N, C-alpha and C positions, 0 to 999 in steps of 0.2 A: 502567547502565539499571536502573531499579527494577521493570520489568515483563518477565517471560519468558512468551511465549505458550505455551499448551499444545496438544498434539496437532497438528492440521493448520491452525493459525492463524498469521498473520503480523502483525507490527507495522510500519506503513508511515508514512513521512514524505512528505507531498505535495510535489511539485516545483512551484514557483511558475510561473505562466503568464507569457507575454510581456506587457510593458507597452505595446507598440506593435504595430500591424498591419504587414503587409508593405509597405503604402503609406505608412507613417510616421505614421498617426493614433494618438494616445494614447488608450488604453482606460481610461475611469474605473472606479473600484472597483465602482460599482453595476452596471456592465454586464458585469463579468467573471464567467465561470462557474468553479466550482471545478474545478481541474485533475484529470484522470483518470490522471495519471502520478505515480509515487512511487518512493521508494527503500526497500527492505526494511531495517528497523532491527534486527529480531530475528525469528526463526522458531522454531516448535515442532519437535519431533523427528519428527513425521509421524503419519498416521492408522494405525489398526490394523484388520486384517481380523478376521472373526469367529473365526478360528483363533488370533488373538493375534499374528500375524506383522506386523511393522512395515512400513508403506509409506513409503519415504523421501520427503522434500520435494523438489519440483522447483526450488524457489527457495532462495537462501541470503542471508545478510546482505550488503548492498551491491549487490544486483541492482536494476536499474531496471526497473520494471514498468508495465503498462497495466491499469487495472481499470475496472469499470463505474461509471457516474455515481453510482448510489445504493448502491454496495457499502460494506460495513464499518460499524463503529460508531465514532463520534468519542470519543476519550478524551484526557485531559490527564495527561501523565507528566512529572514534573520541570518543570512550567510550560510544556511544549511540546504543541501540538495535534497528535495523531497519530491514525491509524486502525488498528483491529484488525479483521481479516477472515479468512475461511476461504480456504485456498489455491484452492479451486474458484471464488472470485470474481475471481481474477486471470485476465485475458484473454490476456496474453502477456508475454514479456520484450523489452525494448528494448535495442538495442545502441548 
């Protein structure tokens, strides 16, 4: 990976949404919303307190996460569309 996030930022790969509804209808690309789920590709070392003490990250590489619809900044790394966001933009971990 050519990009290593700094501080409390994470690099996320979106998880593609379902192509069909539960009833079997196919969703066209124009009607799909961007998924709010992703996989952490890389994570920084964590934020720092005013005293300089490191606050470790709650997520690590490979974690499946849920984030806000408008969270993060889209970046292209090695030809792949990814998101970079602060750890605080992450709503939770998915199992």
